[in-house]
Backbone bond lengths (Angstrom), bond angles and torsions (degrees), N, CA, C in turn:
res aa  C-N    CA-C-N  psi(-1)  N-CA   C-N-CA  omega(-1)  CA-C   N-CA-C  phi
1 M - - - 1.466 - - 1.524 109.27 -
2 T 1.327 117.44 131.31 1.454 121.37 179.99 1.525 110.39 -70.28
3 S 1.335 115.08 162.22 1.464 119.38 -178.52 1.523 111.49 -62.74
4 G 1.344 116.92 -34.90 1.467 119.80 178.74 1.514 112.27 -66.20
5 L 1.330 116.98 -44.31 1.462 120.57 178.03 1.517 111.12 -66.37
6 L 1.330 116.44 -37.34 1.460 119.72 178.86 1.526 110.84 -64.48
7 L 1.321 117.08 -43.36 1.461 120.53 178.45 1.522 110.71 -63.64
8 T 1.343 117.07 -40.46 1.461 120.44 177.42 1.519 111.33 -61.33
9 R 1.337 115.72 -43.93 1.457 119.31 178.87 1.525 111.00 -62.12
10 R 1.322 117.18 -41.56 1.466 120.47 -179.73 1.518 111.28 -62.27
11 I 1.337 116.27 -43.71 1.468 119.61 -178.00 1.532 110.67 -68.38
12 V 1.340 116.76 -43.43 1.467 120.01 179.50 1.524 110.69 -62.35
13 Q 1.323 117.31 -44.49 1.463 120.18 179.16 1.520 110.99 -63.53
14 L 1.322 116.64 -38.99 1.464 120.82 177.06 1.522 110.99 -60.90
15 L 1.332 117.83 -47.28 1.460 121.95 -178.14 1.530 111.36 -64.89
16 V 1.326 116.72 -43.20 1.468 120.32 178.28 1.524 110.13 -62.37
17 G 1.326 116.52 -42.76 1.461 120.10 179.81 1.519 112.84 -63.10
18 L 1.321 117.62 -42.69 1.465 120.73 -179.79 1.531 111.23 -67.51
19 F 1.333 116.27 -40.61 1.463 119.04 177.69 1.531 110.75 -63.18
20 A 1.334 116.04 -45.85 1.466 120.26 179.71 1.515 110.94 -64.29
21 Y 1.318 117.28 -33.05 1.467 120.32 179.31 1.527 111.02 -62.69
22 G 1.336 115.78 -43.76 1.464 118.92 178.36 1.515 112.51 -64.40
23 I 1.332 117.24 -40.07 1.465 120.84 177.66 1.530 110.17 -63.71
24 A 1.327 116.78 -39.82 1.465 120.69 179.01 1.522 111.11 -63.03
25 I 1.315 116.83 -40.63 1.471 120.38 176.82 1.521 109.93 -61.17
26 A 1.337 117.03 -44.92 1.460 120.86 -179.98 1.529 111.34 -61.10
27 M 1.322 117.61 -40.01 1.465 120.85 178.85 1.527 111.15 -60.98
28 M 1.323 117.13 -43.23 1.464 120.21 -179.39 1.527 111.40 -71.31
29 V 1.327 116.61 -35.07 1.470 119.31 176.63 1.524 110.44 -64.54
30 Q 1.329 117.37 -45.73 1.459 120.92 -178.49 1.527 112.78 -71.84
31 A 1.336 116.93 -18.31 1.464 119.32 174.42 1.522 110.84 -66.76
32 G 1.321 116.74 -34.18 1.455 120.81 172.61 1.516 116.19 75.24
33 I 1.336 118.12 20.90 1.468 119.12 -179.92 1.528 111.30 -117.73
34 G 1.324 116.82 17.42 1.451 120.91 178.79 1.515 111.80 118.85
35 V 1.321 115.54 146.57 1.460 121.39 -178.56 1.526 109.23 -133.49
36 S 1.328 116.17 179.28 1.460 121.13 -179.22 1.532 110.20 -67.52
37 P 1.341 117.77 159.61 1.473 120.21 -177.15 1.523 114.46 -54.16
38 W 1.336 118.13 -44.08 1.463 119.19 -179.43 1.522 111.36 -67.01
39 D 1.313 117.66 -33.11 1.461 120.44 177.77 1.528 111.17 -74.66
40 V 1.331 116.88 -29.35 1.466 119.87 171.76 1.522 109.79 -60.64
41 L 1.342 116.08 -43.41 1.463 120.09 178.10 1.526 110.95 -64.60
42 S 1.320 117.28 -42.03 1.469 120.16 178.85 1.521 110.97 -62.72
43 Q 1.335 116.41 -41.91 1.466 120.11 177.46 1.518 111.14 -60.97
44 G 1.330 116.15 -46.76 1.461 120.00 -179.16 1.513 112.38 -61.18
45 L 1.325 117.04 -44.85 1.469 120.63 178.77 1.524 111.15 -65.71
46 S 1.337 116.37 -36.49 1.462 119.67 178.17 1.522 111.27 -64.08
47 L 1.331 116.29 -40.86 1.465 120.18 178.74 1.525 111.54 -65.14
48 K 1.320 117.48 -38.95 1.462 121.00 -175.70 1.526 112.59 -78.88
49 T 1.327 117.12 -32.37 1.461 120.13 -176.27 1.525 113.17 -97.64
50 G 1.333 116.83 -22.81 1.455 120.24 -174.48 1.518 113.38 81.79
51 W 1.324 117.57 1.45 1.458 120.75 178.44 1.518 109.69 -77.00
52 P 1.330 117.90 150.91 1.467 120.18 177.44 1.526 111.63 -60.49
53 F 1.331 115.36 149.91 1.460 121.47 -179.20 1.528 111.53 -57.50
54 G 1.338 116.57 -43.66 1.463 119.74 -179.45 1.512 112.72 -63.22
55 L 1.346 117.33 -39.54 1.459 120.50 178.70 1.521 110.65 -65.79
56 I 1.331 116.44 -41.09 1.463 120.32 177.39 1.520 110.59 -61.18
57 T 1.325 116.88 -39.80 1.458 120.91 178.16 1.522 110.95 -60.75
58 N 1.338 116.40 -41.98 1.460 120.74 177.25 1.520 111.66 -64.16
59 V 1.331 115.90 -45.73 1.466 120.37 -177.90 1.526 110.63 -64.11
60 L 1.321 116.55 -41.83 1.462 120.20 177.31 1.529 110.98 -61.57
61 G 1.325 115.66 -43.98 1.463 119.34 178.51 1.516 111.91 -60.47
62 L 1.336 116.35 -41.45 1.460 120.31 179.26 1.532 110.76 -66.50
63 F 1.333 116.22 -41.21 1.470 120.04 179.00 1.528 110.72 -61.67
64 V 1.336 116.18 -45.35 1.469 120.07 179.24 1.524 110.18 -64.00
65 L 1.326 116.56 -36.86 1.460 120.09 179.21 1.527 110.98 -64.05
66 L 1.317 117.24 -34.59 1.466 120.33 177.15 1.527 111.60 -65.11
67 L 1.335 116.01 -28.64 1.462 119.56 177.74 1.524 112.29 -69.53
68 W 1.337 116.82 -13.82 1.464 120.16 176.00 1.535 111.41 -67.30
69 I 1.341 117.28 -25.18 1.470 120.47 -173.15 1.528 111.52 -61.00
70 P 1.353 119.60 -53.57 1.464 117.33 177.75 1.521 113.63 -67.21
71 L 1.337 117.21 -18.97 1.465 120.40 177.29 1.524 112.09 -85.20
72 R 1.344 116.81 -0.88 1.463 123.65 176.46 1.528 111.96 60.16
73 Q 1.303 114.98 46.39 1.456 120.42 176.32 1.521 109.52 -113.83
74 R 1.319 115.59 147.03 1.456 120.93 178.21 1.524 108.39 -118.69
75 P 1.344 117.75 126.15 1.463 120.22 -175.96 1.516 112.32 -71.47
76 G 1.327 115.13 152.09 1.454 121.34 172.36 1.519 110.26 -94.32
77 L 1.316 115.82 -179.53 1.458 120.78 179.62 1.531 110.48 -60.38
78 G 1.331 116.76 -41.93 1.452 120.14 179.67 1.515 112.66 -63.39
79 T 1.334 117.19 -33.18 1.464 121.32 178.60 1.524 111.06 -64.98
80 V 1.319 115.55 -47.11 1.470 120.33 -179.09 1.525 110.43 -64.81
81 L 1.324 117.30 -45.01 1.465 120.05 179.59 1.524 111.24 -65.69
82 N 1.310 117.30 -31.34 1.462 121.14 175.47 1.523 110.61 -58.64
83 V 1.328 115.72 -47.57 1.468 120.57 -179.58 1.526 110.84 -64.06
84 L 1.332 117.61 -37.73 1.460 121.35 -173.41 1.529 113.99 -82.17
85 L 1.333 118.67 -32.72 1.464 120.74 -165.77 1.525 115.03 -104.24
86 I 1.322 119.20 -31.60 1.463 119.25 -174.82 1.525 111.12 -65.53
87 G 1.326 118.00 -39.77 1.462 120.84 179.17 1.519 113.09 -60.21
88 P 1.344 118.88 -53.49 1.467 119.41 178.17 1.519 113.73 -60.43
89 S 1.348 117.94 -39.76 1.464 118.64 179.59 1.527 110.95 -67.76
90 A 1.330 117.81 -35.35 1.462 120.23 176.09 1.526 110.59 -65.82
91 Q 1.329 116.95 -40.76 1.457 119.96 179.08 1.526 111.18 -66.14
92 L 1.335 117.10 -37.21 1.461 120.62 175.49 1.525 110.36 -63.31
93 G 1.319 116.77 -42.54 1.458 120.25 177.99 1.520 112.51 -62.15
94 L 1.324 116.72 -39.12 1.471 120.43 178.12 1.528 111.41 -64.42
95 A 1.338 115.94 -33.31 1.463 119.42 179.67 1.524 112.03 -75.33
96 L 1.329 117.47 -29.13 1.461 120.83 -175.83 1.528 113.34 -93.84
97 I 1.315 118.02 -29.23 1.468 122.21 -174.02 1.525 109.06 -98.81
98 P 1.310 117.80 120.19 1.480 119.65 -179.78 1.520 111.70 -71.62
99 K 1.315 115.71 148.87 1.461 121.16 176.87 1.519 108.97 -72.14
100 Q 1.329 116.62 136.23 1.459 122.10 -176.38 1.523 110.79 -98.35
101 T 1.339 115.65 145.54 1.465 121.04 178.92 1.525 112.30 -122.04
102 E 1.324 117.55 -22.40 1.464 120.53 176.73 1.531 109.03 -80.45
103 L 1.337 116.24 136.96 1.451 120.29 -174.09 1.529 112.46 -59.27
104 W 1.342 116.74 -43.66 1.459 119.28 -177.50 1.528 111.02 -63.33
105 A 1.352 115.70 -38.49 1.467 119.84 178.86 1.528 110.70 -70.49
106 Q 1.323 117.19 -36.46 1.453 120.73 177.57 1.526 111.46 -62.56
107 V 1.338 115.19 -44.70 1.461 119.61 -179.34 1.519 110.54 -64.79
108 L 1.333 117.10 -44.90 1.459 120.20 179.99 1.527 111.59 -62.19
109 L 1.319 116.42 -43.40 1.458 119.90 -179.19 1.528 110.87 -66.03
110 F 1.311 116.21 -40.12 1.464 119.46 179.20 1.535 111.10 -65.47
111 V 1.335 116.17 -45.42 1.462 119.70 179.63 1.528 110.54 -61.25
112 G 1.339 116.41 -42.93 1.459 119.92 177.20 1.520 111.76 -60.71
113 G 1.330 115.93 -42.63 1.458 119.65 178.44 1.520 112.71 -64.74
114 L 1.333 116.48 -40.06 1.460 120.35 179.57 1.529 111.07 -64.93
115 L 1.339 116.31 -43.44 1.466 119.66 178.45 1.530 111.23 -64.89
116 L 1.331 116.37 -42.34 1.461 119.68 179.15 1.524 110.48 -64.47
117 L 1.324 117.04 -37.83 1.459 119.85 179.87 1.530 110.97 -64.95
118 A 1.335 116.99 -38.45 1.466 119.89 177.65 1.525 110.89 -63.57
119 V 1.335 116.44 -42.56 1.464 120.38 177.26 1.528 110.40 -64.31
120 A 1.337 116.23 -43.96 1.466 120.28 -179.71 1.521 111.40 -62.94
121 T 1.330 116.41 -35.76 1.461 120.31 177.80 1.521 110.62 -62.02
122 G 1.328 116.33 -46.40 1.454 119.61 177.14 1.513 112.26 -61.89
123 L 1.335 116.25 -38.09 1.456 120.19 -178.60 1.521 112.26 -65.93
124 Y 1.328 117.35 -44.09 1.464 117.34 -172.90 1.534 112.60 -86.39
125 I 1.330 117.68 -22.30 1.463 119.39 175.40 1.526 110.53 -82.69
126 G 1.343 116.98 -32.27 1.459 121.76 -175.80 1.518 115.26 -52.90
127 P 1.344 119.57 -40.06 1.478 119.40 -179.37 1.525 114.69 -68.66
128 R 1.338 118.02 -10.74 1.465 121.94 177.88 1.527 111.56 57.67
129 M 1.327 115.82 54.91 1.461 120.41 -179.07 1.517 111.67 -119.21
130 G 1.324 116.29 24.72 1.451 120.66 175.54 1.513 112.29 114.36
131 P 1.341 118.17 139.77 1.459 121.70 179.64 1.517 111.89 -76.06
132 G 1.329 115.86 168.03 1.452 120.37 174.42 1.519 111.06 -69.50
133 P 1.339 118.28 162.35 1.470 120.30 -176.52 1.522 112.81 -60.82
134 R 1.339 118.01 -36.92 1.459 120.54 -179.23 1.523 111.27 -70.37
135 D 1.329 115.78 -36.28 1.460 119.55 177.80 1.525 110.90 -68.49
136 G 1.335 116.19 -40.03 1.463 119.73 177.67 1.512 112.10 -64.31
137 L 1.337 116.93 -34.29 1.462 120.14 175.72 1.522 109.97 -62.08
138 M 1.319 116.66 -43.57 1.460 121.48 -179.37 1.530 110.92 -63.20
139 T 1.331 117.12 -51.52 1.456 119.86 -177.21 1.528 111.46 -69.10
140 G 1.342 116.34 -31.82 1.460 119.30 177.25 1.518 111.64 -66.16
141 L 1.328 117.25 -43.85 1.457 120.47 176.59 1.524 111.16 -63.24
142 H 1.324 115.51 -38.71 1.466 119.66 177.23 1.528 110.89 -61.22
143 A 1.332 115.86 -44.27 1.461 119.65 -177.99 1.522 112.18 -68.58
144 R 1.336 117.44 -36.93 1.458 120.96 -175.93 1.524 112.91 -81.18
145 T 1.336 116.86 -32.59 1.466 120.21 -175.21 1.521 113.32 -101.21
146 G 1.335 116.85 -24.79 1.456 119.79 -175.08 1.514 113.70 81.57
147 W 1.342 117.03 2.44 1.466 119.71 178.25 1.526 109.43 -69.67
148 P 1.334 117.68 150.63 1.473 119.92 179.04 1.522 111.54 -61.51
149 I 1.346 115.33 149.23 1.457 120.62 179.36 1.521 110.79 -55.74
150 W 1.340 117.37 -44.53 1.467 120.09 -176.20 1.520 110.69 -63.57
151 A 1.346 117.77 -36.35 1.465 120.61 -179.45 1.524 111.09 -69.46
152 V 1.346 116.06 -42.56 1.468 119.91 178.92 1.518 109.70 -64.66
153 R 1.331 116.27 -45.84 1.465 120.63 -178.95 1.521 110.97 -60.86
154 T 1.328 116.23 -47.48 1.461 120.02 -178.73 1.521 111.15 -62.50
155 G 1.335 116.45 -43.00 1.461 119.74 179.87 1.516 112.68 -60.63
156 I 1.338 116.23 -43.72 1.469 120.28 179.68 1.523 110.57 -65.45
157 E 1.349 116.43 -48.29 1.464 120.63 -175.99 1.521 111.41 -63.15
158 V 1.324 117.38 -44.00 1.470 120.48 -179.35 1.523 110.49 -65.03
159 T 1.336 116.43 -40.51 1.468 120.04 -179.21 1.525 111.47 -62.51
160 V 1.327 117.29 -50.45 1.463 119.31 -177.91 1.529 110.93 -68.40
161 L 1.331 117.60 -31.71 1.460 120.58 178.29 1.521 111.03 -65.23
162 I 1.324 117.03 -45.27 1.468 121.06 -179.35 1.528 110.06 -64.74
163 I 1.333 116.64 -45.16 1.473 119.35 179.89 1.523 110.42 -62.42
164 G 1.333 116.50 -45.44 1.463 119.66 179.21 1.509 112.63 -62.91
165 W 1.329 117.93 -39.67 1.466 121.74 178.75 1.523 111.21 -64.64
166 I 1.346 116.74 -41.12 1.469 120.83 177.95 1.530 110.24 -63.10
167 L 1.330 117.02 -36.04 1.465 121.33 -179.08 1.531 112.83 -78.76
168 G 1.335 117.12 -7.74 1.466 119.93 177.02 1.509 115.16 109.15
169 G 1.337 118.44 10.50 1.455 121.34 177.90 1.520 111.74 -66.68
170 N 1.315 115.67 158.57 1.469 122.15 -174.09 1.523 110.87 -85.43
171 V 1.330 116.40 103.07 1.458 122.74 174.73 1.522 107.37 -105.81
172 G 1.322 116.79 122.90 1.463 119.86 -177.87 1.506 111.42 -154.52
173 V 1.325 114.44 -161.72 1.455 119.39 -178.98 1.527 111.04 -63.98
174 G 1.326 116.64 -28.55 1.457 120.03 177.00 1.519 112.33 -64.22
175 T 1.336 116.75 -33.00 1.463 120.55 177.48 1.519 110.82 -63.42
176 L 1.326 115.84 -43.70 1.458 120.72 177.70 1.524 110.82 -66.47
177 A 1.337 116.79 -43.49 1.464 120.27 178.87 1.525 110.94 -61.33
178 F 1.312 116.36 -40.02 1.462 120.50 177.99 1.527 110.42 -60.18
179 A 1.341 116.01 -47.36 1.461 120.03 -177.73 1.522 112.03 -62.34
180 L 1.335 116.89 -35.98 1.456 120.63 -175.54 1.527 113.27 -82.91
181 L 1.332 117.17 -32.09 1.464 120.13 -169.18 1.518 115.09 -103.76
182 I 1.332 118.03 -22.91 1.459 118.20 -173.27 1.526 111.78 -65.72
183 G 1.320 117.03 -34.63 1.459 120.14 178.59 1.519 112.94 -62.49
184 P 1.352 118.21 -56.95 1.466 118.94 178.31 1.526 113.78 -58.60
185 L 1.338 117.49 -37.44 1.466 119.24 -179.97 1.525 111.50 -66.56
186 C 1.328 116.35 -42.50 1.464 119.47 -179.73 1.526 111.79 -69.81
187 S 1.328 116.58 -26.51 1.461 118.49 176.93 1.525 111.29 -65.62
188 L 1.325 117.19 -20.00 1.462 121.69 175.77 1.527 111.67 -87.98
189 T 1.318 117.20 -40.07 1.462 120.12 -174.66 1.527 113.31 -81.81
190 L 1.318 117.95 -30.93 1.461 119.97 -178.06 1.533 112.55 -61.20
191 P 1.339 119.50 -51.36 1.466 117.78 178.15 1.527 112.80 -64.80
192 F 1.329 117.18 -32.15 1.460 120.84 -176.33 1.527 111.35 -65.65
193 F 1.334 117.08 -40.17 1.461 120.61 -175.69 1.528 113.39 -99.88
194 A 1.329 117.70 1.53 1.462 119.72 -179.95 1.520 110.48 -65.32
195 I 1.315 116.18 133.60 1.458 122.16 178.50 1.525 108.30 -97.37
196 R 1.321 115.73 118.54 1.459 120.66 179.52 1.521 109.08 -84.40
197 L 1.312 116.37 118.56 1.456 120.19 -178.72 1.520 109.86 -83.55
198 P 1.330 118.64 127.24 1.470 120.38 175.77 1.511 110.74 -67.56
199 Q 1.316 115.31 161.54 1.462 119.88 -177.68 1.516 111.83 -57.99
200 T 1.323 116.63 -35.57 1.470 119.77 -178.65 1.510 111.82 -67.89
201 A 1.352 116.70 -28.27 1.462 119.04 -179.18 1.503 111.71 -82.03
202 A 1.338 117.72 -13.92 1.456 120.59 -178.19 1.525 112.36 -102.74
203 T 1.305 118.01 5.45 1.451 119.71 -176.53 1.516 112.27 -74.12
204 D 1.301 117.96 -31.54 1.464 120.73 -179.57 1.518 107.72 -85.24
205 A 1.321 117.04 88.14 1.461 121.50 -175.13 1.519 111.49 -65.15
206 V 1.327 117.36 -35.64 1.465 120.05 -178.72 1.519 111.00 -64.66
207 A 1.328 116.71 -45.56 1.463 120.55 179.96 1.521 110.75 -63.87
208 E 1.334 117.08 -40.13 1.463 119.75 179.94 1.517 111.23 -65.88
209 R 1.312 117.79 -37.13 1.469 120.14 178.08 1.519 111.37 -64.78
210 E 1.331 115.95 -36.47 1.456 118.61 178.48 1.522 110.40 -64.23
211 L 1.335 117.13 -36.21 1.458 120.78 -179.56 1.523 112.01 -76.35
212 E 1.319 117.11 -42.18 1.453 121.50 -171.91 1.517 113.59 -93.05
213 G 1.342 117.87 -23.09 1.453 119.98 -174.75 1.520 110.56 81.45
214 T 1.319 115.87 172.25 1.452 120.89 -179.79 1.515 109.29 -135.30
215 A 1.318 115.95 163.11 1.460 121.54 176.78 1.513 108.43 -148.96
216 E 1.350 115.91 141.97 1.456 118.87 175.63 1.513 108.96 -68.77
217 Q 1.330 116.13 137.84 1.449 120.50 -173.68 1.517 110.72 -95.98
218 A 1.313 114.16 172.71 1.457 120.75 -179.83 1.524 110.33 -64.59
219 P 1.355 117.77 156.63 1.457 120.55 179.31 1.520 111.89 -56.68
220 G 1.323 115.53 145.43 1.453 120.61 178.29 1.512 113.20 100.20
221 L 1.328 117.32 -13.06 1.469 120.40 178.03 1.523 107.31 -97.18
222 E 1.305 116.68 88.60 1.457 120.38 -171.53 1.516 112.75 -90.41
223 A 1.324 117.76 -29.37 1.467 120.42 -177.73 1.512 109.70 -99.89
224 E 1.332 115.66 144.01 1.457 119.85 -177.68 1.522 111.14 -61.70
225 Q 1.344 117.29 -34.87 1.458 118.84 -177.88 1.525 111.94 -69.22
226 D 1.345 117.99 -14.81 1.457 121.01 178.89 1.520 111.93 -98.21
227 A 1.336 117.22 3.17 1.461 119.92 -176.65 1.517 110.70 -67.26
228 V 1.311 115.13 140.67 1.460 120.95 179.10 1.516 108.43 -88.78
229 R 1.332 116.53 129.10 1.455 120.89 178.36 1.506 109.62 -109.93
230 F 1.318 115.52 132.52 1.446 121.07 -177.62 1.519 110.68 -111.19
231 D 1.311 116.62 135.15 1.456 123.00 167.26 1.518 105.16 -127.24
232 V 1.300 115.41 103.79 1.454 118.97 -169.12 1.519 110.50 -129.40
233 R 1.323 116.08 145.96 1.454 120.66 169.21 1.507 107.52 -158.20
234 D 1.319 116.00 126.83 1.454 121.51 175.54 1.520 112.81 54.03
235 G 1.323 116.03 45.81 1.445 120.32 173.83 1.504 115.58 87.87
236 I 1.339 119.21 0.22 1.455 121.43 -179.10 1.518 108.44 -94.52
237 L 1.326 117.16 120.09 1.457 121.94 178.14 1.517 108.17 -112.30
238 L 1.323 116.46 112.57 1.454 120.13 178.49 1.520 109.84 -75.85
239 E 1.321 115.98 157.11 1.451 121.05 -178.05 1.516 110.22 -65.77
240 S 1.331 116.57 132.57 1.457 121.14 179.86 1.521 110.19 -76.89
241 D 1.336 115.33 164.23 1.457 119.99 178.49 1.521 110.87 -61.94
242 S 1.347 117.24 -43.15 1.455 119.86 -178.89 1.518 111.11 -66.98
243 A 1.335 116.50 -37.02 1.460 119.45 177.76 1.519 111.07 -65.50
244 A 1.329 116.61 -38.27 1.464 119.82 178.29 1.520 110.62 -64.09
245 R 1.345 116.53 -42.50 1.462 118.85 178.85 1.522 111.01 -63.66
246 S 1.338 116.79 -39.93 1.459 119.93 178.49 1.523 110.99 -64.09
247 R 1.334 116.87 -39.65 1.461 120.39 179.42 1.525 110.46 -64.91
248 F 1.334 117.09 -44.05 1.456 119.89 178.58 1.529 111.33 -62.09
249 H 1.348 115.92 -37.65 1.460 119.19 179.00 1.523 110.66 -66.21
250 R 1.338 116.85 -43.00 1.463 119.79 179.33 1.519 110.76 -62.81
251 E 1.341 116.69 -42.02 1.456 119.72 179.80 1.522 111.50 -66.05
252 G 1.347 116.08 -34.30 1.445 119.48 -178.62 1.514 113.63 -72.98
253 T 1.335 116.89 -26.47 1.462 120.31 -177.93 1.519 112.84 -106.76
254 S 1.328 117.37 -0.09 1.456 120.41 -178.36 1.523 111.30 -74.33
255 S 1.339 115.55 150.59 1.465 120.25 176.23 1.518 111.95 -81.53
256 V 1.334 117.72 -10.28 1.458 121.47 175.89 1.521 108.88 -79.65
257 I 1.307 116.73 126.00 1.470 121.83 -172.28 1.515 109.60 -98.32
258 R 1.339 115.75 123.85 1.459 121.07 179.51 1.513 108.22 -123.32
259 E 1.337 115.16 158.71 1.460 119.45 -178.64 1.517 111.97 -64.22
260 H 1.355 116.51 -33.54 1.448 119.40 -175.76 1.518 112.77 -98.33
261 Q 1.334 116.89 9.20 1.455 119.66 -175.81 1.515 111.24 -68.98
262 P 1.333 118.65 129.11 1.457 119.92 177.91 1.517 111.22 -71.37
263 D 1.310 115.25 157.59 1.456 120.49 179.65 1.514 109.45 -70.13
264 A 1.321 116.38 125.06 1.457 120.00 -179.30 1.527 111.01 -65.71
265 G 1.310 117.23 -37.47 1.453 120.68 175.40 1.513 114.92 75.93
266 A 1.328 117.63 -3.16 1.454 119.84 -175.58 1.514 111.97 -96.54
267 E 1.353 116.29 -25.22 1.459 118.52 -174.67 1.513 109.07 -151.58
268 P 1.317 120.16 132.86 1.466 121.80 177.97 1.513 110.70 -61.16
269 E 1.354 114.87 146.48 1.461 119.67 -177.67 1.530 110.68 -62.68
270 A 1.352 117.63 -37.35 1.453 120.35 -178.29 1.517 111.10 -63.45
271 S 1.358 116.46 -39.56 1.459 119.68 178.85 1.513 111.05 -65.12
272 R 1.339 116.73 -42.36 1.451 119.88 179.63 1.524 111.06 -64.13
273 A 1.339 116.02 -41.56 1.453 119.59 -179.06 1.516 111.59 -66.38
274 S 1.358 117.35 -35.42 1.457 119.51 -179.19 1.518 111.82 -69.33
275 R 1.324 116.83 -29.40 1.459 119.15 178.87 1.515 112.59 -83.08
276 F 1.333 117.83 -31.66 1.465 121.13 -178.28 1.525 109.46 -129.96
277 P 1.332 118.97 64.83 1.469 119.76 -175.59 1.508 113.08 -64.23
278 A 1.332 116.91 -42.59 1.468 119.54 -178.18 1.520 110.76 -65.22
279 L 1.337 116.07 -41.93 1.463 120.36 -179.96 1.522 110.71 -64.49
280 T 1.335 116.48 -40.15 1.461 120.37 -179.39 1.523 111.15 -64.14
281 V 1.347 116.52 -44.41 1.456 120.02 178.09 1.518 111.08 -63.00
282 A 1.336 116.25 -42.15 1.463 120.07 -179.16 1.521 111.55 -64.15
283 T 1.335 116.33 -41.30 1.465 118.39 -178.55 1.518 111.50 -70.67
284 Y 1.351 116.93 -36.19 1.456 119.06 174.22 1.527 110.65 -61.26
285 W 1.327 115.97 -44.06 1.470 120.25 -179.51 1.525 110.86 -61.61
286 L 1.351 115.83 -45.20 1.459 119.61 -179.36 1.526 110.52 -66.82
287 D 1.332 116.56 -40.83 1.454 119.80 -178.26 1.512 111.47 -65.62
288 D 1.344 117.43 -36.75 1.455 120.47 177.34 1.510 111.60 -59.63
289 R 1.316 116.82 -37.50 1.463 120.22 -178.40 1.514 112.88 -81.05
290 L 1.325 116.08 -32.31 1.462 119.57 177.47 1.522 110.87 -68.37
291 T 1.325 116.11 -38.41 1.472 119.63 -179.67 1.508 112.72 -95.26
292 R 1.341 117.13 1.37 1.466 123.63 175.71 1.515 112.14 58.23
293 R 1.326 115.33 40.03 1.458 118.85 174.66 1.514 109.45 -83.89
294 A 1.321 116.79 149.93 1.454 121.27 178.54 1.525 109.26 -70.05
């Protein structure tokens, strides 16, 4: 695939994912049994201000994006489109999807919305064109403070949930279901829709930065090649480039032998086996059972 076709595919997938994300939010809102913490906040603000839910979603996204400035983060194309498109698509979904009052219909609509949101998450993160504004806030705080990702995420989610609930947002069993299920569902959709960029498409580092955006990293990451890149949505943290390199290095130097293990290149296998014969036999035995080889 040429670089032009690849870029077109990335942009189209991004747009489809963002549109579907807004529709998924509308489905869960109209189900009426609880929504995600950020949508609880949007509902509460909409009730207090009288502004449409979709407009509030846009305004919240823009406000969160402004918080990127002191965190020294620069948005990518996907970040900007996230702020602009999810609100209108959610408002369109609210206009087209009737509010449900029967429990069975509420559950079905919520489940459909949750599944669609997981698919939409994979679609819009897969092109690697920048995280959403809320995700960038989380990773930016992590990079600037050194606090664990889970602690930053939990603090943000709990804060917006409490504020939204006080303002009148809908907190219910759907909120709990969202918190418990969105992670496992996205762990299935993210790899499925991820677009693998060929080496030729990644050579223009300047162009890729314009698409993906940049963020200042945690202390100790002095070289650009060691920078950690985050693609996150709803608690899903994809493996960073530096983490992948570390994993490949560990696999290459490990005494555990796997079929896909790269050649370490530092020491001949015969020399290693002669120095650690018992360990080599044990690891072969364990590897045979782990990979179920005869």
